[in-house]
The first five atom37 places (N, CA, C, CB, O) and aatype in JSON, in Angstrom:
{
  "aatype": [12, 4, 10, 9, 19, 13, 0, 17, 1, 14, 7, 8, 16, 5, 14, 10, 19, 19, 0, 0, 2, 1, 3, 6, 13, 8, 0, 1, 14, 15, 10, 14, 10, 7, 8, 17, 6, 3, 0, 14, 17, 9, 19, 7, 7, 1, 3, 10, 5, 0, 7, 7, 16, 17, 12, 7, 19, 16, 16, 7, 7, 1, 13, 0, 0, 10, 16, 2, 9, 1, 16, 14, 7, 5, 19, 9, 7, 14, 1, 15, 1, 7, 6, 10, 14, 6, 5, 18, 10, 1, 7, 2, 10, 14, 14, 0, 3, 18, 10, 0, 6, 10, 0, 7, 1, 1, 0],
  "atom_mask": [
    [1, 1, 1, 1, 1],
    [1, 1, 1, 1, 1],
    [1, 1, 1, 1, 1],
    [1, 1, 1, 1, 1],
    [1, 1, 1, 1, 1],
    [1, 1, 1, 1, 1],
    [1, 1, 1, 1, 1],
    [1, 1, 1, 1, 1],
    [1, 1, 1, 1, 1],
    [1, 1, 1, 1, 1],
    [1, 1, 1, 0, 1],
    [1, 1, 1, 1, 1],
    [1, 1, 1, 1, 1],
    [1, 1, 1, 1, 1],
    [1, 1, 1, 1, 1],
    [1, 1, 1, 1, 1],
    [1, 1, 1, 1, 1],
    [1, 1, 1, 1, 1],
    [1, 1, 1, 1, 1],
    [1, 1, 1, 1, 1],
    [1, 1, 1, 1, 1],
    [1, 1, 1, 1, 1],
    [1, 1, 1, 1, 1],
    [1, 1, 1, 1, 1],
    [1, 1, 1, 1, 1],
    [1, 1, 1, 1, 1],
    [1, 1, 1, 1, 1],
    [1, 1, 1, 1, 1],
    [1, 1, 1, 1, 1],
    [1, 1, 1, 1, 1],
    [1, 1, 1, 1, 1],
    [1, 1, 1, 1, 1],
    [1, 1, 1, 1, 1],
    [1, 1, 1, 0, 1],
    [1, 1, 1, 1, 1],
    [1, 1, 1, 1, 1],
    [1, 1, 1, 1, 1],
    [1, 1, 1, 1, 1],
    [1, 1, 1, 1, 1],
    [1, 1, 1, 1, 1],
    [1, 1, 1, 1, 1],
    [1, 1, 1, 1, 1],
    [1, 1, 1, 1, 1],
    [1, 1, 1, 0, 1],
    [1, 1, 1, 0, 1],
    [1, 1, 1, 1, 1],
    [1, 1, 1, 1, 1],
    [1, 1, 1, 1, 1],
    [1, 1, 1, 1, 1],
    [1, 1, 1, 1, 1],
    [1, 1, 1, 0, 1],
    [1, 1, 1, 0, 1],
    [1, 1, 1, 1, 1],
    [1, 1, 1, 1, 1],
    [1, 1, 1, 1, 1],
    [1, 1, 1, 0, 1],
    [1, 1, 1, 1, 1],
    [1, 1, 1, 1, 1],
    [1, 1, 1, 1, 1],
    [1, 1, 1, 0, 1],
    [1, 1, 1, 0, 1],
    [1, 1, 1, 1, 1],
    [1, 1, 1, 1, 1],
    [1, 1, 1, 1, 1],
    [1, 1, 1, 1, 1],
    [1, 1, 1, 1, 1],
    [1, 1, 1, 1, 1],
    [1, 1, 1, 1, 1],
    [1, 1, 1, 1, 1],
    [1, 1, 1, 1, 1],
    [1, 1, 1, 1, 1],
    [1, 1, 1, 1, 1],
    [1, 1, 1, 0, 1],
    [1, 1, 1, 1, 1],
    [1, 1, 1, 1, 1],
    [1, 1, 1, 1, 1],
    [1, 1, 1, 0, 1],
    [1, 1, 1, 1, 1],
    [1, 1, 1, 1, 1],
    [1, 1, 1, 1, 1],
    [1, 1, 1, 1, 1],
    [1, 1, 1, 0, 1],
    [1, 1, 1, 1, 1],
    [1, 1, 1, 1, 1],
    [1, 1, 1, 1, 1],
    [1, 1, 1, 1, 1],
    [1, 1, 1, 1, 1],
    [1, 1, 1, 1, 1],
    [1, 1, 1, 1, 1],
    [1, 1, 1, 1, 1],
    [1, 1, 1, 0, 1],
    [1, 1, 1, 1, 1],
    [1, 1, 1, 1, 1],
    [1, 1, 1, 1, 1],
    [1, 1, 1, 1, 1],
    [1, 1, 1, 1, 1],
    [1, 1, 1, 1, 1],
    [1, 1, 1, 1, 1],
    [1, 1, 1, 1, 1],
    [1, 1, 1, 1, 1],
    [1, 1, 1, 1, 1],
    [1, 1, 1, 1, 1],
    [1, 1, 1, 1, 1],
    [1, 1, 1, 0, 1],
    [1, 1, 1, 1, 1],
    [1, 1, 1, 1, 1],
    [1, 1, 1, 1, 1]
  ],
  "atom_positions": [
    [[7.65, -1.98, 0.07], [6.5, -2.85, 0.18], [5.83, -2.61, 1.53], [6.91, -4.33, 0.02], [6.5, -2.61, 2.57]],
    [[4.53, -2.42, 1.52], [3.77, -2.26, 2.77], [3.39, -3.64, 3.3], [2.5, -1.39, 2.54], [3.03, -4.54, 2.54]],
    [[3.48, -3.79, 4.59], [3.15, -5.05, 5.24], [2.22, -4.81, 6.42], [4.42, -5.78, 5.71], [2.28, -3.77, 7.07]],
    [[1.35, -5.77, 6.68], [0.51, -5.77, 7.87], [0.68, -7.15, 8.5], [-1.01, -5.45, 7.54], [0.5, -8.17, 7.83]],
    [[1.01, -7.18, 9.78], [1.26, -8.43, 10.49], [0.31, -8.53, 11.67], [2.74, -8.53, 10.96], [0.11, -7.56, 12.4]],
    [[-0.28, -9.71, 11.85], [-1.18, -9.97, 12.97], [-0.59, -11.07, 13.83], [-2.6, -10.35, 12.47], [-0.16, -12.1, 13.32]],
    [[-0.56, -10.87, 15.13], [-0.19, -11.92, 16.09], [-1.41, -12.14, 16.97], [1.1, -11.53, 16.94], [-1.78, -11.27, 17.76]],
    [[-2.02, -13.31, 16.83], [-3.25, -13.6, 17.57], [-2.95, -14.7, 18.58], [-4.4, -14.03, 16.61], [-2.56, -15.8, 18.21]],
    [[-3.14, -14.37, 19.85], [-2.82, -15.31, 20.93], [-3.94, -15.29, 21.97], [-1.45, -14.95, 21.59], [-3.84, -14.59, 22.98]],
    [[-5.0, -16.04, 21.74], [-6.09, -16.07, 22.71], [-5.59, -16.45, 24.1], [-7.19, -17.04, 22.26], [-4.72, -17.31, 24.24]],
    [[-6.13, -15.82, 25.11], [-5.77, -16.15, 26.49], [-4.58, -15.38, 27.01], [0.0, 0.0, 0.0], [-4.3, -15.45, 28.21]],
    [[-3.87, -14.66, 26.19], [-2.74, -13.87, 26.64], [-3.2, -12.48, 27.08], [-1.68, -13.75, 25.52], [-4.33, -12.07, 26.78]],
    [[-2.35, -11.77, 27.77], [-2.71, -10.42, 28.21], [-2.86, -9.47, 27.02], [-1.65, -9.87, 29.17], [-3.59, -8.49, 27.12]],
    [[-2.19, -9.75, 25.93], [-2.36, -9.0, 24.68], [-2.76, -9.99, 23.59], [-1.04, -8.22, 24.3], [-1.91, -10.46, 22.84]],
    [[-4.07, -10.32, 23.51], [-4.5, -11.38, 22.6], [-4.33, -11.04, 21.12], [-5.92, -11.7, 22.86], [-4.24, -11.95, 20.29]],
    [[-4.27, -9.77, 20.78], [-4.08, -9.39, 19.38], [-3.09, -8.24, 19.3], [-5.44, -9.01, 18.72], [-3.26, -7.21, 19.96]],
    [[-2.07, -8.43, 18.5], [-1.1, -7.37, 18.23], [-1.08, -7.17, 16.72], [0.34, -7.73, 18.79], [-0.95, -8.13, 15.96]],
    [[-1.21, -5.93, 16.28], [-1.18, -5.59, 14.86], [-0.02, -4.64, 14.63], [-2.54, -4.96, 14.39], [0.12, -3.64, 15.33]],
    [[0.8, -4.95, 13.66], [1.92, -4.08, 13.29], [1.86, -3.84, 11.79], [3.29, -4.71, 13.71], [1.54, -4.74, 11.01]],
    [[2.19, -2.62, 11.39], [2.17, -2.28, 9.97], [3.23, -1.24, 9.68], [0.78, -1.77, 9.54], [3.65, -0.49, 10.56]],
    [[3.66, -1.21, 8.44], [4.54, -0.14, 8.01], [3.88, 0.62, 6.87], [5.92, -0.7, 7.57], [3.0, 0.1, 6.19]],
    [[4.3, 1.82, 6.67], [3.81, 2.66, 5.58], [5.06, 3.18, 4.89], [2.86, 3.84, 6.09], [5.61, 4.21, 5.29]],
    [[5.5, 2.48, 3.86], [6.82, 2.76, 3.3], [6.83, 3.57, 2.02], [7.52, 1.5, 3.07], [7.89, 3.77, 1.43]],
    [[5.68, 4.03, 1.57], [5.68, 4.8, 0.33], [5.42, 6.28, 0.64], [4.62, 4.26, -0.65], [4.72, 6.61, 1.59]],
    [[5.98, 7.13, -0.16], [5.73, 8.57, -0.06], [5.97, 9.11, 1.35], [4.31, 8.87, -0.49], [5.06, 9.64, 1.98]],
    [[7.19, 8.97, 1.83], [7.52, 9.41, 3.19], [7.23, 10.9, 3.41], [8.99, 9.14, 3.47], [6.93, 11.3, 4.53]],
    [[7.31, 11.7, 2.37], [7.08, 13.14, 2.52], [5.59, 13.49, 2.53], [7.77, 13.89, 1.4], [5.23, 14.64, 2.79]],
    [[4.73, 12.52, 2.24], [3.29, 12.79, 2.2], [2.8, 13.13, 3.6], [2.51, 11.57, 1.62], [3.08, 12.39, 4.54]],
    [[2.07, 14.24, 3.75], [1.62, 14.64, 5.08], [0.57, 13.67, 5.64], [1.05, 16.05, 5.04], [-0.37, 13.29, 4.95]],
    [[0.75, 13.3, 6.88], [-0.18, 12.37, 7.53], [-0.17, 12.61, 9.03], [0.19, 10.9, 7.21], [0.74, 13.23, 9.58]],
    [[-1.2, 12.12, 9.67], [-1.28, 12.13, 11.13], [-1.05, 10.72, 11.63], [-2.65, 12.69, 11.63], [-1.51, 9.77, 11.01]],
    [[-0.35, 10.56, 12.74], [-0.11, 9.22, 13.29], [-1.37, 8.67, 13.96], [1.04, 9.26, 14.31], [-2.41, 9.33, 14.03]],
    [[-1.27, 7.45, 14.43], [-2.34, 6.78, 15.14], [-2.92, 7.69, 16.21], [-1.84, 5.48, 15.77], [-2.19, 8.29, 17.0]],
    [[-4.24, 7.79, 16.23], [-4.91, 8.59, 17.24], [-6.4, 8.59, 17.01], [0.0, 0.0, 0.0], [-6.87, 8.16, 15.96]],
    [[-7.15, 9.07, 18.0], [-8.6, 9.23, 17.84], [-8.85, 10.37, 16.85], [-9.3, 9.52, 19.22], [-8.19, 11.41, 16.92]],
    [[-9.79, 10.17, 15.95], [-10.09, 11.2, 14.96], [-10.95, 12.27, 15.6], [-10.8, 10.59, 13.72], [-11.92, 11.96, 16.31]],
    [[-10.6, 13.52, 15.36], [-11.35, 14.62, 15.94], [-12.8, 14.63, 15.48], [-10.69, 15.94, 15.59], [-13.71, 14.88, 16.28]],
    [[-13.03, 14.34, 14.2], [-14.38, 14.38, 13.64], [-15.14, 13.07, 13.8], [-14.32, 14.75, 12.19], [-16.33, 13.0, 13.49]],
    [[-14.48, 12.03, 14.28], [-15.1, 10.72, 14.5], [-14.35, 10.04, 15.64], [-15.09, 9.83, 13.18], [-13.55, 9.13, 15.39]],
    [[-14.58, 10.45, 16.89], [-13.76, 9.97, 18.01], [-13.88, 8.48, 18.29], [-14.14, 10.72, 19.23], [-13.09, 7.96, 19.09]],
    [[-14.81, 7.79, 17.68], [-14.92, 6.34, 17.85], [-13.94, 5.59, 16.93], [-16.37, 5.88, 17.58], [-13.83, 4.36, 17.0]],
    [[-13.24, 6.33, 16.06], [-12.26, 5.73, 15.16], [-10.85, 6.07, 15.64], [-12.47, 6.22, 13.7], [-10.56, 7.21, 16.0]],
    [[-9.98, 5.06, 15.65], [-8.56, 5.24, 15.96], [-7.78, 4.79, 14.73], [-8.13, 4.43, 17.25], [-7.95, 3.66, 14.26]],
    [[-6.94, 5.67, 14.22], [-6.14, 5.32, 13.05], [-5.3, 6.49, 12.61], [0.0, 0.0, 0.0], [-5.39, 7.58, 13.16]],
    [[-4.46, 6.26, 11.61], [-3.7, 7.33, 10.99], [-4.6, 8.08, 10.01], [0.0, 0.0, 0.0], [-5.67, 7.59, 9.65]],
    [[-4.16, 9.25, 9.58], [-4.93, 10.03, 8.61], [-4.01, 10.51, 7.49], [-5.63, 11.24, 9.29], [-2.91, 10.99, 7.75]],
    [[-4.47, 10.38, 6.28], [-3.78, 10.92, 5.11], [-4.23, 12.36, 4.96], [-4.07, 10.07, 3.8], [-5.4, 12.62, 4.64]],
    [[-3.34, 13.31, 5.18], [-3.7, 14.72, 5.11], [-3.7, 15.27, 3.69], [-2.76, 15.53, 5.96], [-4.2, 16.37, 3.46]],
    [[-3.15, 14.53, 2.74], [-3.11, 15.0, 1.36], [-4.38, 14.63, 0.61], [-1.89, 14.43, 0.64], [-5.03, 15.49, 0.02]],
    [[-4.74, 13.36, 0.62], [-5.88, 12.89, -0.17], [-7.06, 12.49, 0.69], [-5.47, 11.73, -1.04], [-8.13, 12.17, 0.17]],
    [[-6.88, 12.49, 2.01], [-7.95, 12.06, 2.89], [-7.93, 10.55, 3.07], [0.0, 0.0, 0.0], [-7.21, 9.84, 2.38]],
    [[-8.72, 10.1, 3.99], [-8.81, 8.67, 4.24], [-7.75, 8.17, 5.2], [0.0, 0.0, 0.0], [-7.1, 8.95, 5.9]],
    [[-7.59, 6.86, 5.21], [-6.64, 6.21, 6.09], [-6.11, 4.94, 5.44], [-7.28, 5.89, 7.45], [-6.69, 4.46, 4.47]],
    [[-5.05, 4.42, 5.97], [-4.5, 3.14, 5.49], [-4.79, 2.04, 6.5], [-2.98, 3.26, 5.24], [-4.69, 0.86, 6.17]],
    [[-5.14, 2.41, 7.75], [-5.49, 1.41, 8.75], [-6.2, 2.09, 9.9], [-4.23, 0.65, 9.24], [-5.8, 3.16, 10.35]],
    [[-7.26, 1.45, 10.39], [-7.99, 2.0, 11.53], [-8.87, 0.95, 12.17], [0.0, 0.0, 0.0], [-9.12, -0.12, 11.62]],
    [[-9.35, 1.3, 13.35], [-10.24, 0.43, 14.12], [-11.24, 1.33, 14.84], [-9.44, -0.46, 15.15], [-10.94, 2.48, 15.15]],
    [[-12.43, 0.79, 15.09], [-13.44, 1.56, 15.82], [-13.63, 0.99, 17.21], [-14.78, 1.56, 15.06], [-13.23, -0.14, 17.5]],
    [[-14.22, 1.79, 18.07], [-14.52, 1.31, 19.42], [-15.53, 0.17, 19.38], [-15.04, 2.45, 20.3], [-15.65, -0.58, 20.35]],
    [[-16.27, 0.03, 18.28], [-17.22, -1.05, 18.11], [-16.62, -2.33, 17.54], [0.0, 0.0, 0.0], [-17.32, -3.32, 17.37]],
    [[-15.31, -2.31, 17.24], [-14.64, -3.52, 16.78], [-14.45, -3.64, 15.28], [0.0, 0.0, 0.0], [-13.98, -4.68, 14.81]],
    [[-14.81, -2.63, 14.52], [-14.58, -2.69, 13.08], [-13.11, -2.4, 12.79], [-15.5, -1.68, 12.32], [-12.53, -1.51, 13.41]],
    [[-12.51, -3.14, 11.87], [-11.1, -2.97, 11.52], [-10.98, -2.92, 10.0], [-10.23, -4.12, 12.11], [-11.62, -3.71, 9.3]],
    [[-10.18, -2.0, 9.5], [-9.94, -1.91, 8.07], [-8.49, -1.53, 7.83], [-10.89, -0.89, 7.4], [-7.91, -0.74, 8.57]],
    [[-7.91, -2.1, 6.78], [-6.52, -1.79, 6.43], [-6.32, -2.03, 4.94], [-5.53, -2.64, 7.26], [-7.03, -2.83, 4.32]],
    [[-5.35, -1.35, 4.38], [-4.95, -1.61, 3.0], [-3.46, -1.39, 2.86], [-5.74, -0.72, 2.01], [-2.83, -0.7, 3.67]],
    [[-2.91, -1.97, 1.83], [-1.49, -1.79, 1.53], [-1.37, -1.09, 0.18], [-0.72, -3.17, 1.53], [-2.37, -0.82, -0.47]],
    [[-0.15, -0.81, -0.22], [0.05, -0.08, -1.46], [-0.21, -0.95, -2.68], [1.47, 0.48, -1.52], [-0.26, -2.18, -2.6]],
    [[-0.37, -0.29, -3.81], [-0.54, -0.96, -5.09], [0.29, -0.2, -6.11], [-2.07, -1.03, -5.52], [0.32, 1.03, -6.09]],
    [[0.94, -0.9, -6.96], [1.77, -0.26, -7.99], [1.03, -0.28, -9.32], [3.14, -0.98, -8.11], [0.5, -1.31, -9.74]],
    [[1.01, 0.86, -9.98], [0.43, 0.95, -11.31], [1.47, 1.6, -12.22], [-0.91, 1.78, -11.3], [2.24, 2.45, -11.78]],
    [[1.49, 1.19, -13.48], [2.45, 1.83, -14.39], [2.06, 3.28, -14.62], [2.52, 1.06, -15.74], [0.9, 3.58, -14.92]],
    [[3.01, 4.17, -14.49], [2.74, 5.58, -14.69], [1.93, 6.16, -13.54], [0.0, 0.0, 0.0], [1.6, 5.46, -12.58]],
    [[1.63, 7.41, -13.65], [0.86, 8.08, -12.61], [-0.6, 8.11, -13.01], [1.39, 9.52, -12.36], [-0.94, 8.54, -14.12]],
    [[-1.46, 7.66, -12.13], [-2.89, 7.68, -12.38], [-3.43, 9.0, -11.84], [-3.61, 6.45, -11.72], [-3.25, 9.31, -10.66]],
    [[-4.09, 9.76, -12.69], [-4.61, 11.06, -12.27], [-6.13, 11.01, -12.34], [-4.06, 12.21, -13.17], [-6.71, 10.52, -13.31]],
    [[-6.76, 11.51, -11.31], [-8.21, 11.64, -11.35], [-9.0, 10.74, -10.43], [0.0, 0.0, 0.0], [-9.97, 11.21, -9.84]],
    [[-8.63, 9.47, -10.28], [-9.48, 8.64, -9.43], [-9.39, 9.06, -7.97], [-9.1, 7.17, -9.57], [-8.43, 9.7, -7.54]],
    [[-10.39, 8.7, -7.25], [-10.43, 9.02, -5.83], [-9.36, 8.23, -5.09], [-11.81, 8.72, -5.23], [-8.85, 7.22, -5.58]],
    [[-9.02, 8.7, -3.91], [-8.01, 8.03, -3.1], [-8.54, 6.69, -2.6], [-7.6, 8.92, -1.91], [-9.68, 6.6, -2.14]],
    [[-7.71, 5.65, -2.68], [-8.12, 4.35, -2.15], [-8.23, 4.38, -0.64], [-7.13, 3.26, -2.56], [-8.85, 3.5, -0.05]],
    [[-7.63, 5.4, 0.01], [-7.76, 5.57, 1.45], [-9.18, 5.86, 1.89], [0.0, 0.0, 0.0], [-9.51, 5.76, 3.07]],
    [[-10.05, 6.22, 0.92], [-11.47, 6.42, 1.24], [-12.15, 5.1, 1.59], [-12.19, 7.08, 0.05], [-13.11, 5.08, 2.36]],
    [[-11.65, 3.99, 1.04], [-12.31, 2.7, 1.26], [-12.33, 2.29, 2.73], [-11.62, 1.62, 0.44], [-13.4, 2.02, 3.26]],
    [[-11.18, 2.25, 3.41], [-11.25, 1.9, 4.83], [-11.98, 2.95, 5.65], [-9.85, 1.7, 5.38], [-12.66, 2.61, 6.62]],
    [[-11.84, 4.22, 5.28], [-12.55, 5.26, 6.04], [-14.06, 5.07, 5.95], [-12.16, 6.66, 5.53], [-14.75, 5.14, 6.96]],
    [[-14.57, 4.83, 4.74], [-16.01, 4.63, 4.57], [-16.49, 3.41, 5.35], [-16.35, 4.47, 3.09], [-17.56, 3.45, 5.97]],
    [[-15.71, 2.34, 5.32], [-16.1, 1.15, 6.07], [-16.13, 1.43, 7.57], [-15.14, -0.01, 5.77], [-17.08, 1.04, 8.26]],
    [[-15.11, 2.1, 8.08], [-15.04, 2.39, 9.51], [-16.18, 3.31, 9.95], [-13.7, 3.02, 9.87], [-16.7, 3.15, 11.06]],
    [[-16.57, 4.25, 9.12], [-17.66, 5.17, 9.46], [-19.04, 4.52, 9.3], [-17.57, 6.42, 8.59], [-20.02, 4.99, 9.88]],
    [[-19.11, 3.46, 8.52], [-20.39, 2.85, 8.2], [-20.83, 1.8, 9.19], [0.0, 0.0, 0.0], [-20.22, 1.6, 10.24]],
    [[-21.92, 1.12, 8.82], [-22.43, 0.05, 9.67], [-22.75, -1.22, 8.89], [-23.67, 0.52, 10.4], [-23.34, -2.15, 9.44]],
    [[-22.37, -1.27, 7.61], [-22.6, -2.48, 6.82], [-21.68, -3.6, 7.28], [-22.4, -2.2, 5.32], [-20.52, -3.34, 7.62]],
    [[-22.17, -4.83, 7.31], [-21.27, -5.97, 7.55], [-20.21, -6.01, 6.45], [-22.07, -7.31, 7.61], [-20.46, -5.53, 5.35]],
    [[-19.05, -6.58, 6.73], [-17.96, -6.59, 5.74], [-18.37, -7.13, 4.37], [-16.81, -7.4, 6.26], [-18.04, -6.53, 3.35]],
    [[-19.08, -8.24, 4.32], [-19.46, -8.84, 3.03], [-20.38, -7.9, 2.25], [-20.16, -10.19, 3.25], [-20.27, -7.79, 1.03]],
    [[-21.29, -7.22, 2.94], [-22.2, -6.29, 2.27], [-21.44, -5.07, 1.75], [-23.31, -5.85, 3.23], [-21.74, -4.56, 0.67]],
    [[-20.46, -4.6, 2.51], [-19.66, -3.47, 2.05], [-18.88, -3.85, 0.79], [-18.68, -3.0, 3.17], [-18.82, -3.06, -0.16]],
    [[-18.29, -5.04, 0.77], [-17.57, -5.49, -0.42], [-18.5, -5.63, -1.61], [-16.87, -6.82, -0.14], [-18.13, -5.3, -2.74]],
    [[-19.71, -6.14, -1.39], [-20.68, -6.26, -2.48], [-21.06, -4.88, -3.01], [-21.94, -7.02, -2.0], [-21.22, -4.7, -4.22]],
    [[-21.21, -3.92, -2.12], [-21.51, -2.55, -2.54], [-20.38, -2.0, -3.4], [-21.75, -1.65, -1.31], [-20.62, -1.36, -4.43]],
    [[-19.14, -2.23, -2.98], [-17.99, -1.77, -3.77], [-17.97, -2.43, -5.14], [-16.68, -2.07, -3.03], [-17.7, -1.77, -6.14]],
    [[-18.24, -3.72, -5.2], [-18.25, -4.44, -6.47], [-19.33, -3.86, -7.39], [-18.49, -5.94, -6.25], [-19.13, -3.77, -8.6]],
    [[-20.47, -3.46, -6.82], [-21.54, -2.86, -7.61], [-21.16, -1.51, -8.18], [0.0, 0.0, 0.0], [-21.64, -1.14, -9.25]],
    [[-20.31, -0.77, -7.49], [-19.86, 0.54, -7.98], [-18.99, 0.4, -9.22], [-19.09, 1.28, -6.89], [-18.96, 1.3, -10.07]],
    [[-18.28, -0.71, -9.34], [-17.37, -0.92, -10.48], [-18.13, -1.33, -11.73], [-16.32, -1.98, -10.14], [-17.63, -1.17, -12.84]],
    [[-19.32, -1.87, -11.55], [-20.08, -2.37, -12.7], [-20.62, -1.25, -13.56], [-21.24, -3.24, -12.23], [-21.28, -1.5, -14.57]]
  ]
}
């Protein structure tokens, strides 16, 4: 099970601490937390197999994360869900507008 934990403590020297695990597909190639070469304003891990990320933040304060999802059998063909946080981090839409755009794609 993937988890994301937030510790928010205003006024402390570390007001926000974020911890996460990535417990599925340990053999899947990925890059650890770091500035992205092609988008240096983004800090996050990179999925080297399907592209995208599972968690990242921008120098402008945008944050995106996702956890795993279980589906019966193997789903072949759809795009990687790791594209969702990557697109949000690269974009400039407010969060609610980005979600509305995603909902429109499903219709």
